[in-house]
Each structure stands twice: as C-alpha cells, then as structure tokens.
MINU-234523 format. One record per atom (N, C-alpha, C): residue in one letter; x, z, y; chain. Coordinates in steps of 0.001 Angstrom, whole numbers. Example, Ala and Ser with C-alpha at 12.3 -4.5 7.8 and 13.67 -1.06 7.14 Angstrom:
<rs>
<r><aa>A</aa><c1>13190</c1><c3>7800</c3><c2>-5690</c2><ch>A</ch></r>
<r><aa>A</aa><c1>12300</c1><c3>7800</c3><c2>-4500</c2><ch>A</ch></r>
<r><aa>A</aa><c1>13200</c1><c3>7800</c3><c2>-3300</c2><ch>A</ch></r>
<r><aa>S</aa><c1>12850</c1><c3>7080</c3><c2>-2250</c2><ch>A</ch></r>
<r><aa>S</aa><c1>13670</c1><c3>7140</c3><c2>-1060</c2><ch>A</ch></r>
<r><aa>S</aa><c1>12900</c1><c3>7870</c3><c2>30</c2><ch>A</ch></r>
</rs>
This chain:
<rs>
<r><aa>M</aa><c1>4731</c1><c3>-1586</c3><c2>-20484</c2><ch>A</ch></r>
<r><aa>M</aa><c1>5582</c1><c3>-1215</c3><c2>-19358</c2><ch>A</ch></r>
<r><aa>M</aa><c1>4901</c1><c3>-90</c3><c2>-18560</c2><ch>A</ch></r>
<r><aa>E</aa><c1>5687</c1><c3>859</c3><c2>-18158</c2><ch>A</ch></r>
<r><aa>E</aa><c1>5158</c1><c3>2012</c3><c2>-17423</c2><ch>A</ch></r>
<r><aa>E</aa><c1>4945</c1><c3>1661</c3><c2>-15950</c2><ch>A</ch></r>
<r><aa>N</aa><c1>3841</c1><c3>2160</c3><c2>-15392</c2><ch>A</ch></r>
<r><aa>N</aa><c1>3585</c1><c3>1948</c3><c2>-13973</c2><ch>A</ch></r>
<r><aa>N</aa><c1>4644</c1><c3>2625</c3><c2>-13126</c2><ch>A</ch></r>
<r><aa>K</aa><c1>5087</c1><c3>1932</c3><c2>-12092</c2><ch>A</ch></r>
<r><aa>K</aa><c1>5993</c1><c3>2517</c3><c2>-11119</c2><ch>A</ch></r>
<r><aa>K</aa><c1>5150</c1><c3>3002</c3><c2>-9960</c2><ch>A</ch></r>
<r><aa>S</aa><c1>5597</c1><c3>4058</c3><c2>-9322</c2><ch>A</ch></r>
<r><aa>S</aa><c1>4862</c1><c3>4587</c3><c2>-8178</c2><ch>A</ch></r>
<r><aa>S</aa><c1>5720</c1><c3>4433</c3><c2>-6924</c2><ch>A</ch></r>
<r><aa>F</aa><c1>5107</c1><c3>3872</c3><c2>-5896</c2><ch>A</ch></r>
<r><aa>F</aa><c1>5775</c1><c3>3672</c3><c2>-4619</c2><ch>A</ch></r>
<r><aa>F</aa><c1>4975</c1><c3>4371</c3><c2>-3533</c2><ch>A</ch></r>
<r><aa>Q</aa><c1>5675</c1><c3>4890</c3><c2>-2526</c2><ch>A</ch></r>
<r><aa>Q</aa><c1>4990</c1><c3>5462</c3><c2>-1372</c2><ch>A</ch></r>
<r><aa>Q</aa><c1>5552</c1><c3>4839</c3><c2>-106</c2><ch>A</ch></r>
<r><aa>F</aa><c1>4654</c1><c3>4584</c3><c2>834</c2><ch>A</ch></r>
<r><aa>F</aa><c1>5028</c1><c3>3927</c3><c2>2085</c2><ch>A</ch></r>
<r><aa>F</aa><c1>4362</c1><c3>4629</c3><c2>3249</c2><ch>A</ch></r>
<r><aa>K</aa><c1>5055</c1><c3>4640</c3><c2>4368</c2><ch>A</ch></r>
<r><aa>K</aa><c1>4491</c1><c3>5116</c3><c2>5627</c2><ch>A</ch></r>
<r><aa>K</aa><c1>3905</c1><c3>3876</c3><c2>6314</c2><ch>A</ch></r>
<r><aa>T</aa><c1>2647</c1><c3>3953</c3><c2>6746</c2><ch>A</ch></r>
<r><aa>T</aa><c1>1983</c1><c3>2782</c3><c2>7322</c2><ch>A</ch></r>
<r><aa>T</aa><c1>1253</c1><c3>3153</c3><c2>8610</c2><ch>A</ch></r>
<r><aa>N</aa><c1>620</c1><c3>2161</c3><c2>9223</c2><ch>A</ch></r>
<r><aa>N</aa><c1>-287</c1><c3>2426</c3><c2>10337</c2><ch>A</ch></r>
<r><aa>N</aa><c1>-1704</c1><c3>1984</c3><c2>9976</c2><ch>A</ch></r>
<r><aa>I</aa><c1>-2029</c1><c3>2060</c3><c2>8690</c2><ch>A</ch></r>
<r><aa>I</aa><c1>-3381</c1><c3>1776</c3><c2>8196</c2><ch>A</ch></r>
<r><aa>I</aa><c1>-4171</c1><c3>3067</c3><c2>8385</c2><ch>A</ch></r>
<r><aa>N</aa><c1>-4980</c1><c3>3135</c3><c2>9466</c2><ch>A</ch></r>
<r><aa>N</aa><c1>-5488</c1><c3>4452</c3><c2>9847</c2><ch>A</ch></r>
<r><aa>N</aa><c1>-7000</c1><c3>4620</c3><c2>9845</c2><ch>A</ch></r>
<r><aa>C</aa><c1>-7754</c1><c3>3649</c3><c2>9328</c2><ch>A</ch></r>
<r><aa>C</aa><c1>-9210</c1><c3>3824</c3><c2>9313</c2><ch>A</ch></r>
<r><aa>C</aa><c1>-9815</c1><c3>3010</c3><c2>8175</c2><ch>A</ch></r>
<r><aa>G</aa><c1>-11097</c1><c3>3215</c3><c2>7953</c2><ch>A</ch></r>
<r><aa>G</aa><c1>-11799</c1><c3>2498</c3><c2>6895</c2><ch>A</ch></r>
<r><aa>G</aa><c1>-11758</c1><c3>993</c3><c2>7090</c2><ch>A</ch></r>
<r><aa>G</aa><c1>-11844</c1><c3>551</c3><c2>8349</c2><ch>A</ch></r>
<r><aa>G</aa><c1>-11773</c1><c3>-879</c3><c2>8636</c2><ch>A</ch></r>
<r><aa>G</aa><c1>-10419</c1><c3>-1459</c3><c2>8274</c2><ch>A</ch></r>
<r><aa>C</aa><c1>-9366</c1><c3>-688</c3><c2>8570</c2><ch>A</ch></r>
<r><aa>C</aa><c1>-8003</c1><c3>-1116</c3><c2>8221</c2><ch>A</ch></r>
<r><aa>C</aa><c1>-7852</c1><c3>-1208</c3><c2>6707</c2><ch>A</ch></r>
<r><aa>V</aa><c1>-8365</c1><c3>-212</c3><c2>6004</c2><ch>A</ch></r>
<r><aa>V</aa><c1>-8296</c1><c3>-202</c3><c2>4540</c2><ch>A</ch></r>
<r><aa>V</aa><c1>-9046</c1><c3>-1418</c3><c2>3990</c2><ch>A</ch></r>
<r><aa>A</aa><c1>-10210</c1><c3>-1714</c3><c2>4576</c2><ch>A</ch></r>
<r><aa>A</aa><c1>-10992</c1><c3>-2875</c3><c2>4135</c2><ch>A</ch></r>
<r><aa>A</aa><c1>-10216</c1><c3>-4177</c3><c2>4338</c2><ch>A</ch></r>
<r><aa>T</aa><c1>-9424</c1><c3>-4241</c3><c2>5401</c2><ch>A</ch></r>
<r><aa>T</aa><c1>-8620</c1><c3>-5432</c3><c2>5687</c2><ch>A</ch></r>
<r><aa>T</aa><c1>-7563</c1><c3>-5655</c3><c2>4612</c2><ch>A</ch></r>
<r><aa>V</aa><c1>-6887</c1><c3>-4584</c3><c2>4186</c2><ch>A</ch></r>
<r><aa>V</aa><c1>-5792</c1><c3>-4742</c3><c2>3210</c2><ch>A</ch></r>
<r><aa>V</aa><c1>-6279</c1><c3>-4757</c3><c2>1763</c2><ch>A</ch></r>
<r><aa>T</aa><c1>-7510</c1><c3>-4293</c3><c2>1517</c2><ch>A</ch></r>
<r><aa>T</aa><c1>-8008</c1><c3>-4154</c3><c2>144</c2><ch>A</ch></r>
<r><aa>T</aa><c1>-7883</c1><c3>-5437</c3><c2>-690</c2><ch>A</ch></r>
<r><aa>P</aa><c1>-8399</c1><c3>-6582</c3><c2>-231</c2><ch>A</ch></r>
<r><aa>P</aa><c1>-8299</c1><c3>-7757</c3><c2>-1109</c2><ch>A</ch></r>
<r><aa>P</aa><c1>-6851</c1><c3>-8164</c3><c2>-1407</c2><ch>A</ch></r>
<r><aa>H</aa><c1>-5970</c1><c3>-7953</c3><c2>-446</c2><ch>A</ch></r>
<r><aa>H</aa><c1>-4563</c1><c3>-8321</c3><c2>-621</c2><ch>A</ch></r>
<r><aa>H</aa><c1>-3870</c1><c3>-7383</c3><c2>-1601</c2><ch>A</ch></r>
<r><aa>L</aa><c1>-4087</c1><c3>-6070</c3><c2>-1431</c2><ch>A</ch></r>
<r><aa>L</aa><c1>-3457</c1><c3>-5100</c3><c2>-2342</c2><ch>A</ch></r>
<r><aa>L</aa><c1>-4058</c1><c3>-5178</c3><c2>-3738</c2><ch>A</ch></r>
<r><aa>D</aa><c1>-5372</c1><c3>-5424</c3><c2>-3820</c2><ch>A</ch></r>
<r><aa>D</aa><c1>-5994</c1><c3>-5574</c3><c2>-5143</c2><ch>A</ch></r>
<r><aa>D</aa><c1>-5369</c1><c3>-6742</c3><c2>-5899</c2><ch>A</ch></r>
<r><aa>Q</aa><c1>-5077</c1><c3>-7812</c3><c2>-5175</c2><ch>A</ch></r>
<r><aa>Q</aa><c1>-4496</c1><c3>-8994</c3><c2>-5794</c2><ch>A</ch></r>
<r><aa>Q</aa><c1>-3062</c1><c3>-8738</c3><c2>-6258</c2><ch>A</ch></r>
<r><aa>V</aa><c1>-2288</c1><c3>-8020</c3><c2>-5445</c2><ch>A</ch></r>
<r><aa>V</aa><c1>-871</c1><c3>-7794</c3><c2>-5752</c2><ch>A</ch></r>
<r><aa>V</aa><c1>-669</c1><c3>-6635</c3><c2>-6723</c2><ch>A</ch></r>
<r><aa>A</aa><c1>-1342</c1><c3>-5512</c3><c2>-6477</c2><ch>A</ch></r>
<r><aa>A</aa><c1>-1093</c1><c3>-4288</c3><c2>-7250</c2><ch>A</ch></r>
<r><aa>A</aa><c1>-2154</c1><c3>-4041</c3><c2>-8315</c2><ch>A</ch></r>
<r><aa>G</aa><c1>-3322</c1><c3>-4627</c3><c2>-8141</c2><ch>A</ch></r>
<r><aa>G</aa><c1>-4413</c1><c3>-4379</c3><c2>-9074</c2><ch>A</ch></r>
<r><aa>G</aa><c1>-5412</c1><c3>-3401</c3><c2>-8489</c2><ch>A</ch></r>
<r><aa>K</aa><c1>-6682</c1><c3>-3675</c3><c2>-8719</c2><ch>A</ch></r>
<r><aa>K</aa><c1>-7754</c1><c3>-2841</c3><c2>-8192</c2><ch>A</ch></r>
<r><aa>K</aa><c1>-7629</c1><c3>-1419</c3><c2>-8742</c2><ch>A</ch></r>
<r><aa>G</aa><c1>-7748</c1><c3>-433</c3><c2>-7855</c2><ch>A</ch></r>
<r><aa>G</aa><c1>-7691</c1><c3>962</c3><c2>-8279</c2><ch>A</ch></r>
<r><aa>G</aa><c1>-6285</c1><c3>1508</c3><c2>-8464</c2><ch>A</ch></r>
<r><aa>N</aa><c1>-5264</c1><c3>703</c3><c2>-8184</c2><ch>A</ch></r>
<r><aa>N</aa><c1>-3881</c1><c3>1142</c3><c2>-8386</c2><ch>A</ch></r>
<r><aa>N</aa><c1>-3211</c1><c3>1602</c3><c2>-7105</c2><ch>A</ch></r>
<r><aa>W</aa><c1>-3987</c1><c3>1772</c3><c2>-6041</c2><ch>A</ch></r>
<r><aa>W</aa><c1>-3391</c1><c3>2159</c3><c2>-4761</c2><ch>A</ch></r>
<r><aa>W</aa><c1>-4407</c1><c3>2935</c3><c2>-3940</c2><ch>A</ch></r>
<r><aa>N</aa><c1>-3909</c1><c3>3704</c3><c2>-2979</c2><ch>A</ch></r>
<r><aa>N</aa><c1>-4788</c1><c3>4329</c3><c2>-2003</c2><ch>A</ch></r>
<r><aa>N</aa><c1>-3996</c1><c3>4691</c3><c2>-759</c2><ch>A</ch></r>
<r><aa>V</aa><c1>-4726</c1><c3>4814</c3><c2>352</c2><ch>A</ch></r>
<r><aa>V</aa><c1>-4116</c1><c3>5172</c3><c2>1632</c2><ch>A</ch></r>
<r><aa>V</aa><c1>-4683</c1><c3>6518</c3><c2>2048</c2><ch>A</ch></r>
<r><aa>D</aa><c1>-3797</c1><c3>7459</c3><c2>2338</c2><ch>A</ch></r>
<r><aa>D</aa><c1>-4219</c1><c3>8777</c3><c2>2828</c2><ch>A</ch></r>
<r><aa>D</aa><c1>-4311</c1><c3>8706</c3><c2>4350</c2><ch>A</ch></r>
<r><aa>T</aa><c1>-5489</c1><c3>8295</c3><c2>4853</c2><ch>A</ch></r>
<r><aa>T</aa><c1>-5650</c1><c3>8132</c3><c2>6304</c2><ch>A</ch></r>
<r><aa>T</aa><c1>-5690</c1><c3>9480</c3><c2>7020</c2><ch>A</ch></r>
<r><aa>A</aa><c1>-5875</c1><c3>10578</c3><c2>6297</c2><ch>A</ch></r>
<r><aa>A</aa><c1>-5868</c1><c3>11909</c3><c2>6913</c2><ch>A</ch></r>
<r><aa>A</aa><c1>-4443</c1><c3>12386</c3><c2>7202</c2><ch>A</ch></r>
<r><aa>N</aa><c1>-3470</c1><c3>11838</c3><c2>6489</c2><ch>A</ch></r>
<r><aa>N</aa><c1>-2065</c1><c3>12196</c3><c2>6695</c2><ch>A</ch></r>
<r><aa>N</aa><c1>-1565</c1><c3>11518</c3><c2>7970</c2><ch>A</ch></r>
<r><aa>K</aa><c1>-796</c1><c3>12232</c3><c2>8772</c2><ch>A</ch></r>
<r><aa>K</aa><c1>-312</c1><c3>11654</c3><c2>10045</c2><ch>A</ch></r>
<r><aa>K</aa><c1>545</c1><c3>10411</c3><c2>9818</c2><ch>A</ch></r>
<r><aa>D</aa><c1>1174</c1><c3>10291</c3><c2>8660</c2><ch>A</ch></r>
<r><aa>D</aa><c1>2006</c1><c3>9132</c3><c2>8353</c2><ch>A</ch></r>
<r><aa>D</aa><c1>1243</c1><c3>8030</c3><c2>7612</c2><ch>A</ch></r>
<r><aa>K</aa><c1>-78</c1><c3>8236</c3><c2>7387</c2><ch>A</ch></r>
<r><aa>K</aa><c1>-926</c1><c3>7211</c3><c2>6737</c2><ch>A</ch></r>
<r><aa>K</aa><c1>-254</c1><c3>6691</c3><c2>5463</c2><ch>A</ch></r>
<r><aa>I</aa><c1>-45</c1><c3>7595</c3><c2>4519</c2><ch>A</ch></r>
<r><aa>I</aa><c1>732</c1><c3>7287</c3><c2>3318</c2><ch>A</ch></r>
<r><aa>I</aa><c1>-39</c1><c3>6382</c3><c2>2359</c2><ch>A</ch></r>
<r><aa>L</aa><c1>571</c1><c3>5242</c3><c2>2064</c2><ch>A</ch></r>
<r><aa>L</aa><c1>62</c1><c3>4323</c3><c2>1052</c2><ch>A</ch></r>
<r><aa>L</aa><c1>791</c1><c3>4630</c3><c2>-242</c2><ch>A</ch></r>
<r><aa>T</aa><c1>37</c1><c3>4927</c3><c2>-1295</c2><ch>A</ch></r>
<r><aa>T</aa><c1>613</c1><c3>5166</c3><c2>-2612</c2><ch>A</ch></r>
<r><aa>T</aa><c1>162</c1><c3>4043</c3><c2>-3536</c2><ch>A</ch></r>
<r><aa>V</aa><c1>1110</c1><c3>3415</c3><c2>-4195</c2><ch>A</ch></r>
<r><aa>V</aa><c1>813</c1><c3>2321</c3><c2>-5116</c2><ch>A</ch></r>
<r><aa>V</aa><c1>1431</c1><c3>2659</c3><c2>-6465</c2><ch>A</ch></r>
<r><aa>S</aa><c1>623</c1><c3>2610</c3><c2>-7520</c2><ch>A</ch></r>
<r><aa>S</aa><c1>1119</c1><c3>2825</c3><c2>-8883</c2><ch>A</ch></r>
<r><aa>S</aa><c1>806</c1><c3>1574</c3><c2>-9686</c2><ch>A</ch></r>
<r><aa>T</aa><c1>1820</c1><c3>785</c3><c2>-9958</c2><ch>A</ch></r>
<r><aa>T</aa><c1>1588</c1><c3>-473</c3><c2>-10664</c2><ch>A</ch></r>
<r><aa>T</aa><c1>2860</c1><c3>-961</c3><c2>-11336</c2><ch>A</ch></r>
<r><aa>D</aa><c1>2695</c1><c3>-1759</c3><c2>-12356</c2><ch>A</ch></r>
<r><aa>D</aa><c1>3849</c1><c3>-2463</c3><c2>-12922</c2><ch>A</ch></r>
<r><aa>D</aa><c1>3746</c1><c3>-3949</c3><c2>-12586</c2><ch>A</ch></r>
<r><aa>A</aa><c1>2724</c1><c3>-4306</c3><c2>-11811</c2><ch>A</ch></r>
<r><aa>A</aa><c1>2475</c1><c3>-5715</c3><c2>-11486</c2><ch>A</ch></r>
<r><aa>A</aa><c1>3262</c1><c3>-6193</c3><c2>-10270</c2><ch>A</ch></r>
<r><aa>A</aa><c1>3710</c1><c3>-5275</c3><c2>-9421</c2><ch>A</ch></r>
<r><aa>A</aa><c1>4391</c1><c3>-5672</c3><c2>-8183</c2><ch>A</ch></r>
<r><aa>A</aa><c1>5555</c1><c3>-4745</c3><c2>-7892</c2><ch>A</ch></r>
<r><aa>G</aa><c1>6549</c1><c3>-5289</c3><c2>-7205</c2><ch>A</ch></r>
<r><aa>G</aa><c1>7691</c1><c3>-4492</c3><c2>-6782</c2><ch>A</ch></r>
<r><aa>G</aa><c1>7515</c1><c3>-4051</c3><c2>-5339</c2><ch>A</ch></r>
<r><aa>E</aa><c1>8392</c1><c3>-3175</c3><c2>-4913</c2><ch>A</ch></r>
<r><aa>E</aa><c1>8337</c1><c3>-2627</c3><c2>-3557</c2><ch>A</ch></r>
<r><aa>E</aa><c1>8353</c1><c3>-3730</c3><c2>-2496</c2><ch>A</ch></r>
<r><aa>D</aa><c1>9245</c1><c3>-4706</c3><c2>-2645</c2><ch>A</ch></r>
<r><aa>D</aa><c1>9358</c1><c3>-5785</c3><c2>-1659</c2><ch>A</ch></r>
<r><aa>D</aa><c1>8068</c1><c3>-6598</c3><c2>-1560</c2><ch>A</ch></r>
<r><aa>Q</aa><c1>7438</c1><c3>-6842</c3><c2>-2689</c2><ch>A</ch></r>
<r><aa>Q</aa><c1>6193</c1><c3>-7618</c3><c2>-2715</c2><ch>A</ch></r>
<r><aa>Q</aa><c1>5070</c1><c3>-6858</c3><c2>-2000</c2><ch>A</ch></r>
<r><aa>I</aa><c1>5005</c1><c3>-5554</c3><c2>-2200</c2><ch>A</ch></r>
<r><aa>I</aa><c1>3986</c1><c3>-4728</c3><c2>-1542</c2><ch>A</ch></r>
<r><aa>I</aa><c1>4218</c1><c3>-4725</c3><c2>-30</c2><ch>A</ch></r>
<r><aa>I</aa><c1>5464</c1><c3>-4554</c3><c2>390</c2><ch>A</ch></r>
<r><aa>I</aa><c1>5798</c1><c3>-4558</c3><c2>1816</c2><ch>A</ch></r>
<r><aa>I</aa><c1>5412</c1><c3>-5894</c3><c2>2448</c2><ch>A</ch></r>
<r><aa>A</aa><c1>5758</c1><c3>-6990</c3><c2>1787</c2><ch>A</ch></r>
<r><aa>A</aa><c1>5435</c1><c3>-8320</c3><c2>2317</c2><ch>A</ch></r>
<r><aa>A</aa><c1>3927</c1><c3>-8502</c3><c2>2432</c2><ch>A</ch></r>
<r><aa>T</aa><c1>3187</c1><c3>-8001</c3><c2>1466</c2><ch>A</ch></r>
<r><aa>T</aa><c1>1727</c1><c3>-8131</c3><c2>1471</c2><ch>A</ch></r>
<r><aa>T</aa><c1>1123</c1><c3>-7395</c3><c2>2658</c2><ch>A</ch></r>
<r><aa>I</aa><c1>1568</c1><c3>-6170</c3><c2>2915</c2><ch>A</ch></r>
<r><aa>I</aa><c1>1027</c1><c3>-5383</c3><c2>4028</c2><ch>A</ch></r>
<r><aa>I</aa><c1>1411</c1><c3>-6013</c3><c2>5363</c2><ch>A</ch></r>
<r><aa>K</aa><c1>2661</c1><c3>-6446</c3><c2>5488</c2><ch>A</ch></r>
<r><aa>K</aa><c1>3096</c1><c3>-7079</c3><c2>6739</c2><ch>A</ch></r>
<r><aa>K</aa><c1>2284</c1><c3>-8337</c3><c2>7025</c2><ch>A</ch></r>
<r><aa>K</aa><c1>1928</c1><c3>-9069</c3><c2>5985</c2><ch>A</ch></r>
<r><aa>K</aa><c1>1147</c1><c3>-10293</c3><c2>6118</c2><ch>A</ch></r>
<r><aa>K</aa><c1>-239</c1><c3>-9993</c3><c2>6714</c2><ch>A</ch></r>
<r><aa>T</aa><c1>-750</c1><c3>-8786</c3><c2>6461</c2><ch>A</ch></r>
<r><aa>T</aa><c1>-2068</c1><c3>-8412</c3><c2>6993</c2><ch>A</ch></r>
<r><aa>T</aa><c1>-1968</c1><c3>-7854</c3><c2>8416</c2><ch>A</ch></r>
<r><aa>G</aa><c1>-739</c1><c3>-7741</c3><c2>8943</c2><ch>A</ch></r>
<r><aa>G</aa><c1>-564</c1><c3>-7328</c3><c2>10331</c2><ch>A</ch></r>
<r><aa>G</aa><c1>-297</c1><c3>-5848</c3><c2>10538</c2><ch>A</ch></r>
<r><aa>F</aa><c1>-85</c1><c3>-5111</c3><c2>9466</c2><ch>A</ch></r>
<r><aa>F</aa><c1>189</c1><c3>-3676</c3><c2>9582</c2><ch>A</ch></r>
<r><aa>F</aa><c1>1671</c1><c3>-3380</c3><c2>9416</c2><ch>A</ch></r>
<r><aa>R</aa><c1>2086</c1><c3>-2237</c3><c2>9958</c2><ch>A</ch></r>
<r><aa>R</aa><c1>3467</c1><c3>-1773</c3><c2>9767</c2><ch>A</ch></r>
<r><aa>R</aa><c1>3552</c1><c3>-1016</c3><c2>8447</c2><ch>A</ch></r>
<r><aa>I</aa><c1>4694</c1><c3>-1136</c3><c2>7804</c2><ch>A</ch></r>
<r><aa>I</aa><c1>4913</c1><c3>-428</c3><c2>6541</c2><ch>A</ch></r>
<r><aa>I</aa><c1>6408</c1><c3>-183</c3><c2>6385</c2><ch>A</ch></r>
<r><aa>E</aa><c1>6751</c1><c3>1004</c3><c2>5910</c2><ch>A</ch></r>
<r><aa>E</aa><c1>8146</c1><c3>1287</c3><c2>5566</c2><ch>A</ch></r>
<r><aa>E</aa><c1>8166</c1><c3>2172</c3><c2>4333</c2><ch>A</ch></r>
<r><aa>P</aa><c1>9125</c1><c3>1939</c3><c2>3432</c2><ch>A</ch></r>
<r><aa>P</aa><c1>9179</c1><c3>2719</c3><c2>2200</c2><ch>A</ch></r>
<r><aa>P</aa><c1>9528</c1><c3>4179</c3><c2>2477</c2><ch>A</ch></r>
<r><aa>L</aa><c1>8933</c1><c3>5054</c3><c2>1705</c2><ch>A</ch></r>
<r><aa>L</aa><c1>9284</c1><c3>6481</c3><c2>1728</c2><ch>A</ch></r>
<r><aa>L</aa><c1>10061</c1><c3>6749</c3><c2>451</c2><ch>A</ch></r>
<r><aa>H</aa><c1>11306</c1><c3>7114</c3><c2>580</c2><ch>A</ch></r>
<r><aa>H</aa><c1>12111</c1><c3>7429</c3><c2>-593</c2><ch>A</ch></r>
<r><aa>H</aa><c1>12322</c1><c3>8930</c3><c2>-632</c2><ch>A</ch></r>
<r><aa>T</aa><c1>11840</c1><c3>9539</c3><c2>-1696</c2><ch>A</ch></r>
<r><aa>T</aa><c1>11951</c1><c3>11002</c3><c2>-1809</c2><ch>A</ch></r>
<r><aa>T</aa><c1>13177</c1><c3>11387</c3><c2>-2591</c2><ch>A</ch></r>
</rs>
C-alpha cells in the first residue's frame, strides 16, 4: 500500500512541543513518517503513512492538547 501524505496547520511551535507529540505520532503514524515545520508561521505538520488516516492523526494531536486542522491543497 502506498503512503498517503497529509498536511495540517497546528500550534506545535517548539522543540518541547514536538517532544510532547513524538511518542503519540510515532505510535500512530510510525517513527520517521512525520515532521513539524516550526519555522513556518502555520507550524505545518506533514505526515506520510499508510498506517493512519487523517481523522486518527487529528484525534492523536488533540489528545496531546494541541490545535490541529487539515490543510487541503
């Protein structure tokens, strides 16, 4: 199965925030299958995985206390 790529606008804005979501995203999407561009004003989370769907990723981030919304291009 081919990896799907999702992009989200978040408020994950520092290394500490990334550290908070890392174990949760690693579990849902797989280690190395995601990253957060904290330099971007919209703090873009990019996830490339076939292990999780968009709704599952959103629920995971919300569970950690961060805001997230899908970016549809």
